[in-house]
PyMOL Python script that loads the backbone (N, CA, C, O; Angstrom):
from pymol import cmd

cmd.read_pdbstr("""\
ATOM      1  N   MET A   1      86.797 -54.477 145.903  1.00  0.00           N
ATOM      2  CA  MET A   1      86.457 -53.209 145.273  1.00  0.00           C
ATOM      3  C   MET A   1      87.062 -52.016 146.125  1.00  0.00           C
ATOM      4  O   MET A   1      87.659 -51.104 145.554  1.00  0.00           O
ATOM      5  N   VAL A   2      86.912 -52.036 147.387  1.00  0.00           N
ATOM      6  CA  VAL A   2      87.339 -51.013 148.177  1.00  0.00           C
ATOM      7  C   VAL A   2      88.833 -51.085 148.181  1.00  0.00           C
ATOM      8  O   VAL A   2      89.452 -50.029 148.046  1.00  0.00           O
ATOM      9  N   LYS A   3      89.511 -52.259 148.327  1.00  0.00           N
ATOM     10  CA  LYS A   3      90.912 -52.288 148.388  1.00  0.00           C
ATOM     11  C   LYS A   3      91.564 -51.785 146.963  1.00  0.00           C
ATOM     12  O   LYS A   3      92.654 -51.216 146.894  1.00  0.00           O
ATOM     13  N   MET A   4      90.783 -52.062 145.922  1.00  0.00           N
ATOM     14  CA  MET A   4      91.354 -51.478 144.600  1.00  0.00           C
ATOM     15  C   MET A   4      91.382 -50.082 144.525  1.00  0.00           C
ATOM     16  O   MET A   4      92.301 -49.483 143.965  1.00  0.00           O
ATOM     17  N   ASN A   5      90.356 -49.483 145.096  1.00  0.00           N
ATOM     18  CA  ASN A   5      90.299 -47.892 145.093  1.00  0.00           C
ATOM     19  C   ASN A   5      91.566 -47.509 145.965  1.00  0.00           C
ATOM     20  O   ASN A   5      92.215 -46.538 145.575  1.00  0.00           O
ATOM     21  N   HIS A   6      91.901 -48.044 146.884  1.00  0.00           N
ATOM     22  CA  HIS A   6      93.092 -47.632 147.873  1.00  0.00           C
ATOM     23  C   HIS A   6      94.343 -47.811 146.969  1.00  0.00           C
ATOM     24  O   HIS A   6      95.214 -46.943 146.918  1.00  0.00           O
ATOM     25  N   VAL A   7      94.399 -48.913 146.290  1.00  0.00           N
ATOM     26  CA  VAL A   7      95.549 -49.175 145.616  1.00  0.00           C
ATOM     27  C   VAL A   7      95.746 -48.152 144.495  1.00  0.00           C
ATOM     28  O   VAL A   7      96.885 -47.762 144.241  1.00  0.00           O
ATOM     29  N   VAL A   8      94.665 -47.690 143.797  1.00  0.00           N
ATOM     30  CA  VAL A   8      94.795 -46.746 142.673  1.00  0.00           C
ATOM     31  C   VAL A   8      95.087 -45.343 143.341  1.00  0.00           C
ATOM     32  O   VAL A   8      95.910 -44.591 142.820  1.00  0.00           O
ATOM     33  N   LEU A   9      94.449 -45.010 144.434  1.00  0.00           N
ATOM     34  CA  LEU A   9      94.780 -43.706 145.058  1.00  0.00           C
ATOM     35  C   LEU A   9      96.291 -43.662 145.452  1.00  0.00           C
ATOM     36  O   LEU A   9      96.965 -42.649 145.267  1.00  0.00           O
ATOM     37  N   ALA A  10      96.790 -44.801 146.002  1.00  0.00           N
ATOM     38  CA  ALA A  10      98.205 -44.831 146.493  1.00  0.00           C
ATOM     39  C   ALA A  10      99.049 -44.691 145.265  1.00  0.00           C
ATOM     40  O   ALA A  10     100.022 -43.936 145.280  1.00  0.00           O
ATOM     41  N   GLY A  11      98.711 -45.413 144.155  1.00  0.00           N
ATOM     42  CA  GLY A  11      99.543 -45.206 142.916  1.00  0.00           C
ATOM     43  C   GLY A  11      99.394 -43.778 142.326  1.00  0.00           C
ATOM     44  O   GLY A  11     100.360 -43.186 141.845  1.00  0.00           O
ATOM     45  N   ILE A  12      98.207 -43.272 142.379  1.00  0.00           N
ATOM     46  CA  ILE A  12      98.376 -41.679 142.026  1.00  0.00           C
ATOM     47  C   ILE A  12      99.086 -40.833 142.847  1.00  0.00           C
ATOM     48  O   ILE A  12      99.696 -39.889 142.345  1.00  0.00           O
ATOM     49  N   GLY A  13      99.101 -41.073 144.313  1.00  0.00           N
ATOM     50  CA  GLY A  13      99.840 -40.278 145.016  1.00  0.00           C
ATOM     51  C   GLY A  13     101.324 -40.520 144.957  1.00  0.00           C
ATOM     52  O   GLY A  13     102.103 -39.582 145.126  1.00  0.00           O
ATOM     53  N   ILE A  14     101.745 -41.747 144.721  1.00  0.00           N
ATOM     54  CA  ILE A  14     103.221 -41.927 144.377  1.00  0.00           C
ATOM     55  C   ILE A  14     103.637 -41.180 143.209  1.00  0.00           C
ATOM     56  O   ILE A  14     104.585 -40.395 143.220  1.00  0.00           O
ATOM     57  N   ALA A  15     102.852 -41.457 142.112  1.00  0.00           N
ATOM     58  CA  ALA A  15     103.301 -40.911 140.849  1.00  0.00           C
ATOM     59  C   ALA A  15     103.274 -39.208 141.016  1.00  0.00           C
ATOM     60  O   ALA A  15     104.154 -38.521 140.496  1.00  0.00           O
ATOM     61  N   GLY A  16     102.332 -38.708 141.680  1.00  0.00           N
ATOM     62  CA  GLY A  16     102.363 -37.234 142.049  1.00  0.00           C
ATOM     63  C   GLY A  16     103.712 -36.891 142.719  1.00  0.00           C
ATOM     64  O   GLY A  16     104.427 -36.016 142.230  1.00  0.00           O
ATOM     65  N   ILE A  17     104.034 -37.501 143.724  1.00  0.00           N
ATOM     66  CA  ILE A  17     105.084 -37.308 144.628  1.00  0.00           C
ATOM     67  C   ILE A  17     106.480 -37.429 143.760  1.00  0.00           C
ATOM     68  O   ILE A  17     107.373 -36.591 143.886  1.00  0.00           O
ATOM     69  N   SER A  18     106.572 -38.478 142.928  1.00  0.00           N
ATOM     70  CA  SER A  18     107.818 -38.586 142.100  1.00  0.00           C
ATOM     71  C   SER A  18     107.802 -37.432 140.975  1.00  0.00           C
ATOM     72  O   SER A  18     108.860 -36.919 140.609  1.00  0.00           O
ATOM     73  N   TYR A  19     106.647 -37.074 140.481  1.00  0.00           N
ATOM     74  CA  TYR A  19     106.656 -36.077 139.558  1.00  0.00           C
ATOM     75  C   TYR A  19     107.085 -34.646 140.065  1.00  0.00           C
ATOM     76  O   TYR A  19     107.807 -33.884 139.422  1.00  0.00           O
ATOM     77  N   PHE A  20     106.576 -34.399 141.230  1.00  0.00           N
ATOM     78  CA  PHE A  20     106.877 -33.118 141.946  1.00  0.00           C
ATOM     79  C   PHE A  20     108.227 -32.979 142.716  1.00  0.00           C
ATOM     80  O   PHE A  20     108.618 -31.945 143.257  1.00  0.00           O
ATOM     81  N   SER A  21     108.847 -34.115 142.686  1.00  0.00           N
ATOM     82  CA  SER A  21     110.079 -34.138 143.303  1.00  0.00           C
ATOM     83  C   SER A  21     111.207 -33.326 142.557  1.00  0.00           C
ATOM     84  O   SER A  21     112.216 -32.923 143.136  1.00  0.00           O
ATOM     85  N   SER A  22     110.945 -33.122 141.219  1.00  0.00           N
ATOM     86  CA  SER A  22     111.790 -32.243 140.341  1.00  0.00           C
ATOM     87  C   SER A  22     111.463 -30.907 140.410  1.00  0.00           C
ATOM     88  O   SER A  22     110.284 -30.590 140.260  1.00  0.00           O
ATOM     89  N   LYS A  23     112.424 -29.950 140.639  1.00  0.00           N
ATOM     90  CA  LYS A  23     112.115 -28.585 140.705  1.00  0.00           C
ATOM     91  C   LYS A  23     111.573 -27.969 139.403  1.00  0.00           C
ATOM     92  O   LYS A  23     110.724 -27.078 139.446  1.00  0.00           O
ATOM     93  N   ASN A  24     112.083 -28.463 138.201  1.00  0.00           N
ATOM     94  CA  ASN A  24     111.557 -28.104 137.059  1.00  0.00           C
ATOM     95  C   ASN A  24     110.073 -28.497 136.815  1.00  0.00           C
ATOM     96  O   ASN A  24     109.356 -27.709 136.198  1.00  0.00           O
ATOM     97  N   ASN A  25     109.634 -29.545 137.219  1.00  0.00           N
ATOM     98  CA  ASN A  25     108.243 -29.880 137.195  1.00  0.00           C
ATOM     99  C   ASN A  25     107.391 -29.251 138.069  1.00  0.00           C
ATOM    100  O   ASN A  25     106.215 -29.040 137.772  1.00  0.00           O
ATOM    101  N   ARG A  26     107.898 -28.916 139.172  1.00  0.00           N
ATOM    102  CA  ARG A  26     106.971 -27.944 140.092  1.00  0.00           C
ATOM    103  C   ARG A  26     106.871 -26.633 139.516  1.00  0.00           C
ATOM    104  O   ARG A  26     105.827 -26.000 139.670  1.00  0.00           O
ATOM    105  N   GLU A  27     107.918 -26.108 138.815  1.00  0.00           N
ATOM    106  CA  GLU A  27     107.812 -24.743 138.298  1.00  0.00           C
ATOM    107  C   GLU A  27     106.805 -24.783 137.077  1.00  0.00           C
ATOM    108  O   GLU A  27     106.078 -23.817 136.846  1.00  0.00           O
ATOM    109  N   LYS A  28     106.784 -25.902 136.320  1.00  0.00           N
ATOM    110  CA  LYS A  28     105.980 -25.974 135.240  1.00  0.00           C
ATOM    111  C   LYS A  28     104.431 -26.101 135.686  1.00  0.00           C
ATOM    112  O   LYS A  28     103.546 -25.502 135.075  1.00  0.00           O
ATOM    113  N   ALA A  29     104.198 -26.864 136.710  1.00  0.00           N
ATOM    114  CA  ALA A  29     102.927 -26.900 137.321  1.00  0.00           C
ATOM    115  C   ALA A  29     102.438 -25.648 137.941  1.00  0.00           C
ATOM    116  O   ALA A  29     101.253 -25.326 137.864  1.00  0.00           O
ATOM    117  N   ARG A  30     103.389 -24.888 138.598  1.00  0.00           N
ATOM    118  CA  ARG A  30     103.041 -23.571 139.141  1.00  0.00           C
ATOM    119  C   ARG A  30     102.517 -22.495 137.955  1.00  0.00           C
ATOM    120  O   ARG A  30     101.509 -21.802 138.097  1.00  0.00           O
ATOM    121  N   VAL A  31     103.311 -22.476 136.853  1.00  0.00           N
ATOM    122  CA  VAL A  31     103.033 -21.694 135.726  1.00  0.00           C
ATOM    123  C   VAL A  31     101.595 -22.107 135.175  1.00  0.00           C
ATOM    124  O   VAL A  31     100.688 -21.307 134.944  1.00  0.00           O
ATOM    125  N   MET A  32     101.537 -23.497 135.002  1.00  0.00           N
ATOM    126  CA  MET A  32     100.215 -23.900 134.472  1.00  0.00           C
ATOM    127  C   MET A  32      98.972 -23.475 135.271  1.00  0.00           C
ATOM    128  O   MET A  32      97.934 -23.068 134.750  1.00  0.00           O
ATOM    129  N   ILE A  33      99.177 -23.608 136.538  1.00  0.00           N
ATOM    130  CA  ILE A  33      98.085 -23.138 137.435  1.00  0.00           C
ATOM    131  C   ILE A  33      97.854 -21.785 137.527  1.00  0.00           C
ATOM    132  O   ILE A  33      96.689 -21.406 137.651  1.00  0.00           O
ATOM    133  N   ASN A  34      98.803 -20.944 137.487  1.00  0.00           N
ATOM    134  CA  ASN A  34      98.699 -19.477 137.321  1.00  0.00           C
ATOM    135  C   ASN A  34      98.070 -19.186 136.011  1.00  0.00           C
ATOM    136  O   ASN A  34      97.150 -18.368 135.989  1.00  0.00           O
ATOM    137  N   ASN A  35      98.481 -19.794 134.857  1.00  0.00           N
ATOM    138  CA  ASN A  35      97.668 -19.563 133.589  1.00  0.00           C
ATOM    139  C   ASN A  35      96.261 -19.818 133.660  1.00  0.00           C
ATOM    140  O   ASN A  35      95.446 -19.023 133.193  1.00  0.00           O
ATOM    141  N   MET A  36      95.908 -20.980 134.271  1.00  0.00           N
ATOM    142  CA  MET A  36      94.565 -21.319 134.404  1.00  0.00           C
ATOM    143  C   MET A  36      93.761 -20.321 135.146  1.00  0.00           C
ATOM    144  O   MET A  36      92.626 -20.015 134.781  1.00  0.00           O
ATOM    145  N   LYS A  37      94.357 -19.798 136.212  1.00  0.00           N
ATOM    146  CA  LYS A  37      93.721 -18.817 137.125  1.00  0.00           C
ATOM    147  C   LYS A  37      93.336 -17.601 136.349  1.00  0.00           C
ATOM    148  O   LYS A  37      92.222 -17.086 136.434  1.00  0.00           O
ATOM    149  N   THR A  38      94.439 -17.101 135.483  1.00  0.00           N
ATOM    150  CA  THR A  38      94.213 -15.872 134.743  1.00  0.00           C
ATOM    151  C   THR A  38      93.161 -16.110 133.619  1.00  0.00           C
ATOM    152  O   THR A  38      92.409 -15.186 133.313  1.00  0.00           O
ATOM    153  N   LYS A  39      93.083 -17.310 132.997  1.00  0.00           N
ATOM    154  CA  LYS A  39      91.992 -17.479 132.076  1.00  0.00           C
ATOM    155  C   LYS A  39      90.785 -17.584 132.741  1.00  0.00           C
ATOM    156  O   LYS A  39      89.803 -17.098 132.180  1.00  0.00           O
ATOM    157  N   ALA A  40      90.639 -18.159 133.910  1.00  0.00           N
ATOM    158  CA  ALA A  40      89.293 -18.186 134.509  1.00  0.00           C
ATOM    159  C   ALA A  40      88.882 -16.786 135.026  1.00  0.00           C
ATOM    160  O   ALA A  40      87.686 -16.494 135.013  1.00  0.00           O
ATOM    161  N   ASP A  41      89.734 -15.967 135.445  1.00  0.00           N
ATOM    162  CA  ASP A  41      89.349 -14.685 135.895  1.00  0.00           C
ATOM    163  C   ASP A  41      88.931 -13.743 134.705  1.00  0.00           C
ATOM    164  O   ASP A  41      88.057 -12.885 134.832  1.00  0.00           O
ATOM    165  N   SER A  42      89.650 -13.978 133.495  1.00  0.00           N
ATOM    166  CA  SER A  42      89.339 -13.200 132.395  1.00  0.00           C
ATOM    167  C   SER A  42      87.888 -13.751 131.802  1.00  0.00           C
ATOM    168  O   SER A  42      87.058 -12.984 131.314  1.00  0.00           O
ATOM    169  N   TRP A  43      87.724 -14.971 131.895  1.00  0.00           N
ATOM    170  CA  TRP A  43      86.351 -15.461 131.382  1.00  0.00           C
ATOM    171  C   TRP A  43      85.252 -14.926 132.359  1.00  0.00           C
ATOM    172  O   TRP A  43      84.223 -14.448 131.882  1.00  0.00           O
ATOM    173  N   MET A  44      85.441 -14.993 133.726  1.00  0.00           N
ATOM    174  CA  MET A  44      84.597 -14.517 134.651  1.00  0.00           C
ATOM    175  C   MET A  44      84.171 -12.972 134.517  1.00  0.00           C
ATOM    176  O   MET A  44      83.000 -12.600 134.592  1.00  0.00           O
ATOM    177  N   THR A  45      85.165 -12.203 134.330  1.00  0.00           N
ATOM    178  CA  THR A  45      84.999 -10.829 134.148  1.00  0.00           C
ATOM    179  C   THR A  45      84.261 -10.429 132.915  1.00  0.00           C
ATOM    180  O   THR A  45      83.491  -9.470 132.868  1.00  0.00           O
ATOM    181  N   LYS A  46      84.573 -11.313 131.808  1.00  0.00           N
ATOM    182  CA  LYS A  46      83.808 -11.006 130.554  1.00  0.00           C
ATOM    183  C   LYS A  46      82.455 -11.298 130.652  1.00  0.00           C
ATOM    184  O   LYS A  46      81.641 -10.689 129.958  1.00  0.00           O
ATOM    185  N   LYS A  47      82.055 -12.343 131.603  1.00  0.00           N
ATOM    186  CA  LYS A  47      80.689 -12.655 131.782  1.00  0.00           C
ATOM    187  C   LYS A  47      79.947 -11.463 132.724  1.00  0.00           C
ATOM    188  O   LYS A  47      78.785 -11.117 132.511  1.00  0.00           O
ATOM    189  N   LYS A  48      80.647 -10.979 133.619  1.00  0.00           N
ATOM    190  CA  LYS A  48      80.018  -9.960 134.481  1.00  0.00           C
ATOM    191  C   LYS A  48      79.919  -8.656 133.923  1.00  0.00           C
ATOM    192  O   LYS A  48      78.952  -7.964 134.242  1.00  0.00           O
ATOM    193  N   HIS A  49      80.848  -8.181 133.073  1.00  0.00           N
ATOM    194  CA  HIS A  49      80.929  -6.775 132.784  1.00  0.00           C
ATOM    195  C   HIS A  49      80.464  -6.737 131.243  1.00  0.00           C
ATOM    196  O   HIS A  49      80.849  -7.568 130.421  1.00  0.00           O
ATOM    197  N   MET A  50      79.602  -5.688 130.954  1.00  0.00           N
ATOM    198  CA  MET A  50      79.459  -5.500 129.619  1.00  0.00           C
ATOM    199  C   MET A  50      80.475  -4.589 128.791  1.00  0.00           C
ATOM    200  O   MET A  50      80.818  -3.529 129.315  1.00  0.00           O
ATOM    201  N   LYS A  51      80.937  -4.896 127.641  1.00  0.00           N
ATOM    202  CA  LYS A  51      81.967  -4.137 127.164  1.00  0.00           C
ATOM    203  C   LYS A  51      81.473  -2.621 126.790  1.00  0.00           C
ATOM    204  O   LYS A  51      80.305  -2.420 126.458  1.00  0.00           O
ATOM    205  N   SER A  52      82.289  -1.728 126.853  1.00  0.00           N
ATOM    206  CA  SER A  52      81.897  -0.358 126.548  1.00  0.00           C
ATOM    207  C   SER A  52      81.988  -0.250 125.062  1.00  0.00           C
ATOM    208  O   SER A  52      82.636  -1.037 124.371  1.00  0.00           O
ATOM    209  N   PRO A  53      81.292   0.787 124.596  1.00  0.00           N
ATOM    210  CA  PRO A  53      81.342   1.037 123.157  1.00  0.00           C
ATOM    211  C   PRO A  53      82.641   1.308 122.501  1.00  0.00           C
ATOM    212  O   PRO A  53      82.879   1.044 121.322  1.00  0.00           O
ATOM    213  N   MET A  54      83.534   1.894 123.403  1.00  0.00           N
ATOM    214  CA  MET A  54      84.980   2.004 122.811  1.00  0.00           C
ATOM    215  C   MET A  54      85.745   0.714 122.759  1.00  0.00           C
ATOM    216  O   MET A  54      86.669   0.612 121.952  1.00  0.00           O
ATOM    217  N   THR A  55      85.448  -0.230 123.519  1.00  0.00           N
ATOM    218  CA  THR A  55      86.030  -1.418 123.279  1.00  0.00           C
ATOM    219  C   THR A  55      85.720  -2.212 122.003  1.00  0.00           C
ATOM    220  O   THR A  55      86.524  -2.894 121.369  1.00  0.00           O
ATOM    221  N   LYS A  56      84.389  -2.006 121.725  1.00  0.00           N
ATOM    222  CA  LYS A  56      83.909  -2.535 120.455  1.00  0.00           C
ATOM    223  C   LYS A  56      84.437  -1.982 119.201  1.00  0.00           C
ATOM    224  O   LYS A  56      84.312  -2.626 118.159  1.00  0.00           O
ATOM    225  N   VAL A  57      85.054  -0.763 119.222  1.00  0.00           N
ATOM    226  CA  VAL A  57      85.449  -0.079 117.983  1.00  0.00           C
ATOM    227  C   VAL A  57      86.363  -0.986 117.231  1.00  0.00           C
ATOM    228  O   VAL A  57      87.269  -1.533 117.858  1.00  0.00           O
ATOM    229  N   GLY A  58      86.231  -1.192 116.025  1.00  0.00           N
ATOM    230  CA  GLY A  58      87.096  -2.036 115.161  1.00  0.00           C
ATOM    231  C   GLY A  58      87.008  -3.488 115.393  1.00  0.00           C
ATOM    232  O   GLY A  58      87.758  -4.248 114.780  1.00  0.00           O
ATOM    233  N   HIS A  59      86.158  -3.915 116.223  1.00  0.00           N
ATOM    234  CA  HIS A  59      85.874  -5.329 116.481  1.00  0.00           C
ATOM    235  C   HIS A  59      84.420  -5.735 116.359  1.00  0.00           C
ATOM    236  O   HIS A  59      83.735  -6.002 117.347  1.00  0.00           O
ATOM    237  N   SER A  60      83.972  -5.773 115.109  1.00  0.00           N
ATOM    238  CA  SER A  60      82.471  -5.830 114.997  1.00  0.00           C
ATOM    239  C   SER A  60      82.086  -7.251 115.331  1.00  0.00           C
ATOM    240  O   SER A  60      82.775  -8.197 114.948  1.00  0.00           O
ATOM    241  N   ASP A  61      80.971  -7.404 116.053  1.00  0.00           N
ATOM    242  CA  ASP A  61      80.282  -8.601 116.334  1.00  0.00           C
ATOM    243  C   ASP A  61      79.394  -8.987 115.266  1.00  0.00           C
ATOM    244  O   ASP A  61      78.626  -8.156 114.780  1.00  0.00           O
ATOM    245  N   PRO A  62      79.439 -10.269 114.829  1.00  0.00           N
ATOM    246  CA  PRO A  62      78.801 -10.702 113.583  1.00  0.00           C
ATOM    247  C   PRO A  62      77.242 -10.680 113.948  1.00  0.00           C
ATOM    248  O   PRO A  62      76.391 -10.548 113.069  1.00  0.00           O
ATOM    249  N   TYR A  63      76.933 -10.816 115.268  1.00  0.00           N
ATOM    250  CA  TYR A  63      75.558 -10.952 115.675  1.00  0.00           C
ATOM    251  C   TYR A  63      75.057  -9.535 116.206  1.00  0.00           C
ATOM    252  O   TYR A  63      73.995  -9.489 116.826  1.00  0.00           O
ATOM    253  N   ASP A  64      75.719  -8.503 116.001  1.00  0.00           N
ATOM    254  CA  ASP A  64      75.282  -7.225 116.355  1.00  0.00           C
ATOM    255  C   ASP A  64      74.769  -6.570 115.076  1.00  0.00           C
ATOM    256  O   ASP A  64      75.488  -5.827 114.409  1.00  0.00           O
ATOM    257  N   PHE A  65      73.443  -6.877 114.732  1.00  0.00           N
ATOM    258  CA  PHE A  65      72.858  -6.532 113.530  1.00  0.00           C
ATOM    259  C   PHE A  65      72.746  -5.152 113.267  1.00  0.00           C
ATOM    260  O   PHE A  65      72.878  -4.751 112.111  1.00  0.00           O
ATOM    261  N   ALA A  66      72.488  -4.276 114.316  1.00  0.00           N
ATOM    262  CA  ALA A  66      72.260  -2.792 114.244  1.00  0.00           C
ATOM    263  C   ALA A  66      73.696  -2.305 113.833  1.00  0.00           C
ATOM    264  O   ALA A  66      73.736  -1.598 112.826  1.00  0.00           O
ATOM    265  N   ASP A  67      74.824  -2.570 114.439  1.00  0.00           N
ATOM    266  CA  ASP A  67      75.999  -2.221 114.225  1.00  0.00           C
ATOM    267  C   ASP A  67      76.400  -2.617 112.683  1.00  0.00           C
ATOM    268  O   ASP A  67      76.904  -1.774 111.941  1.00  0.00           O
ATOM    269  N   ASN A  68      76.198  -3.661 112.352  1.00  0.00           N
ATOM    270  CA  ASN A  68      76.596  -4.170 111.064  1.00  0.00           C
ATOM    271  C   ASN A  68      75.870  -3.404 109.866  1.00  0.00           C
ATOM    272  O   ASN A  68      76.401  -3.037 108.818  1.00  0.00           O
ATOM    273  N   GLU A  69      74.514  -3.243 110.257  1.00  0.00           N
ATOM    274  CA  GLU A  69      73.756  -2.402 109.196  1.00  0.00           C
ATOM    275  C   GLU A  69      74.223  -0.892 109.081  1.00  0.00           C
ATOM    276  O   GLU A  69      74.123  -0.285 108.015  1.00  0.00           O
ATOM    277  N   MET A  70      74.713  -0.340 110.179  1.00  0.00           N
ATOM    278  CA  MET A  70      75.393   0.946 110.318  1.00  0.00           C
ATOM    279  C   MET A  70      76.656   0.912 109.487  1.00  0.00           C
ATOM    280  O   MET A  70      76.955   1.871 108.775  1.00  0.00           O
ATOM    281  N   VAL A  71      77.442  -0.233 109.570  1.00  0.00           N
ATOM    282  CA  VAL A  71      78.703  -0.122 108.920  1.00  0.00           C
ATOM    283  C   VAL A  71      78.502  -0.395 107.411  1.00  0.00           C
ATOM    284  O   VAL A  71      79.292   0.096 106.605  1.00  0.00           O
ATOM    285  N   SER A  72      77.495  -1.142 107.017  1.00  0.00           N
ATOM    286  CA  SER A  72      77.240  -1.311 105.613  1.00  0.00           C
ATOM    287  C   SER A  72      76.682  -0.144 104.947  1.00  0.00           C
ATOM    288  O   SER A  72      76.934   0.055 103.759  1.00  0.00           O
ATOM    289  N   GLU A  73      75.924   0.665 105.639  1.00  0.00           N
ATOM    290  CA  GLU A  73      75.332   1.988 105.092  1.00  0.00           C
ATOM    291  C   GLU A  73      76.292   2.852 104.937  1.00  0.00           C
ATOM    292  O   GLU A  73      76.313   3.620 103.975  1.00  0.00           O
ATOM    293  N   GLY A  74      77.298   2.833 105.960  1.00  0.00           N
ATOM    294  CA  GLY A  74      78.401   3.908 105.754  1.00  0.00           C
ATOM    295  C   GLY A  74      79.303   3.515 104.512  1.00  0.00           C
ATOM    296  O   GLY A  74      79.743   4.366 103.739  1.00  0.00           O
ATOM    297  N   ALA A  75      79.504   2.373 104.403  1.00  0.00           N
ATOM    298  CA  ALA A  75      80.291   1.915 103.191  1.00  0.00           C
ATOM    299  C   ALA A  75      79.638   2.327 101.870  1.00  0.00           C
ATOM    300  O   ALA A  75      80.330   2.750 100.944  1.00  0.00           O
ATOM    301  N   MET A  76      78.452   2.221 101.786  1.00  0.00           N
ATOM    302  CA  MET A  76      77.508   2.480 100.671  1.00  0.00           C
ATOM    303  C   MET A  76      77.599   4.008 100.445  1.00  0.00           C
ATOM    304  O   MET A  76      77.784   4.409  99.296  1.00  0.00           O
ATOM    305  N   TYR A  77      77.473   4.939 101.524  1.00  0.00           N
ATOM    306  CA  TYR A  77      77.619   6.238 101.284  1.00  0.00           C
ATOM    307  C   TYR A  77      78.984   6.695 100.563  1.00  0.00           C
ATOM    308  O   TYR A  77      79.076   7.439  99.587  1.00  0.00           O
ATOM    309  N   SER A  78      79.876   6.160 101.176  1.00  0.00           N
ATOM    310  CA  SER A  78      81.273   6.616 100.601  1.00  0.00           C
ATOM    311  C   SER A  78      81.515   6.054  99.058  1.00  0.00           C
ATOM    312  O   SER A  78      82.222   6.636  98.235  1.00  0.00           O
ATOM    313  N   VAL A  79      80.834   4.875  98.827  1.00  0.00           N
ATOM    314  CA  VAL A  79      80.988   4.504  97.370  1.00  0.00           C
ATOM    315  C   VAL A  79      80.020   5.290  96.481  1.00  0.00           C
ATOM    316  O   VAL A  79      80.353   5.622  95.344  1.00  0.00           O
ATOM    317  N   ASP A  80      78.768   5.601  97.021  1.00  0.00           N
ATOM    318  CA  ASP A  80      77.930   6.580  96.246  1.00  0.00           C
ATOM    319  C   ASP A  80      78.536   7.983  96.036  1.00  0.00           C
ATOM    320  O   ASP A  80      78.414   8.621  94.989  1.00  0.00           O
ATOM    321  N   TYR A  81      79.127   8.356  97.011  1.00  0.00           N
ATOM    322  CA  TYR A  81      79.752   9.852  96.995  1.00  0.00           C
ATOM    323  C   TYR A  81      80.944   9.760  96.056  1.00  0.00           C
ATOM    324  O   TYR A  81      81.222  10.744  95.371  1.00  0.00           O
ATOM    325  N   TYR A  82      81.726   8.562  95.967  1.00  0.00           N
ATOM    326  CA  TYR A  82      82.914   8.594  94.893  1.00  0.00           C
ATOM    327  C   TYR A  82      82.221   8.450  93.573  1.00  0.00           C
ATOM    328  O   TYR A  82      82.690   9.092  92.633  1.00  0.00           O
ATOM    329  N   ASN A  83      81.231   7.740  93.384  1.00  0.00           N
ATOM    330  CA  ASN A  83      80.766   7.407  92.022  1.00  0.00           C
ATOM    331  C   ASN A  83      80.126   8.871  91.472  1.00  0.00           C
ATOM    332  O   ASN A  83      80.290   9.284  90.324  1.00  0.00           O
ATOM    333  N   VAL A  84      79.350   9.581  92.541  1.00  0.00           N
ATOM    334  CA  VAL A  84      78.931  10.822  91.967  1.00  0.00           C
ATOM    335  C   VAL A  84      80.004  11.817  91.500  1.00  0.00           C
ATOM    336  O   VAL A  84      79.887  12.561  90.526  1.00  0.00           O
ATOM    337  N   VAL A  85      81.076  11.732  92.327  1.00  0.00           N
ATOM    338  CA  VAL A  85      82.290  12.770  92.051  1.00  0.00           C
ATOM    339  C   VAL A  85      82.836  12.315  90.674  1.00  0.00           C
ATOM    340  O   VAL A  85      83.058  13.144  89.790  1.00  0.00           O
ATOM    341  N   GLU A  86      83.032  11.107  90.516  1.00  0.00           N
ATOM    342  CA  GLU A  86      83.595  10.578  89.402  1.00  0.00           C
ATOM    343  C   GLU A  86      82.835  10.861  88.028  1.00  0.00           C
ATOM    344  O   GLU A  86      83.379  11.132  86.957  1.00  0.00           O
ATOM    345  N   GLN A  87      81.446  10.743  88.278  1.00  0.00           N
ATOM    346  CA  GLN A  87      80.560  10.905  87.092  1.00  0.00           C
ATOM    347  C   GLN A  87      80.558  12.309  86.700  1.00  0.00           C
ATOM    348  O   GLN A  87      80.489  12.619  85.511  1.00  0.00           O
ATOM    349  N   GLU A  88      80.644  13.356  87.828  1.00  0.00           N
ATOM    350  CA  GLU A  88      80.553  14.682  87.365  1.00  0.00           C
ATOM    351  C   GLU A  88      81.786  15.071  86.568  1.00  0.00           C
ATOM    352  O   GLU A  88      81.692  16.016  85.785  1.00  0.00           O
ATOM    353  N   ASP A  89      83.000  14.381  86.712  1.00  0.00           N
ATOM    354  CA  ASP A  89      84.160  14.885  85.940  1.00  0.00           C
ATOM    355  C   ASP A  89      84.159  14.404  84.515  1.00  0.00           C
ATOM    356  O   ASP A  89      85.062  14.740  83.749  1.00  0.00           O
TER     357      ASP A  89
END
""", "prot")
cmd.dss("prot")
cmd.show_as("cartoon", "prot")
cmd.util.cbc("prot")
cmd.orient("prot")
């Protein structure tokens, strides 16, 4: 069993060396690692920092019930105002 693990690890090492021997493959791996770092950093900062109210403008969160209620009331106000103006004419 132990000998099999060594053989598998050696095979993975040889495959890695042969893959990274090409400059194009090394560049692809470097870009992929940098993309993963960027995604992880953005995910971590999103968890640490609360969004400001200005960031939220135009991007309503479906679970922010107070904001959704305010938006729906605002929409009804404009519809009611339009109906009153149209009915007066």
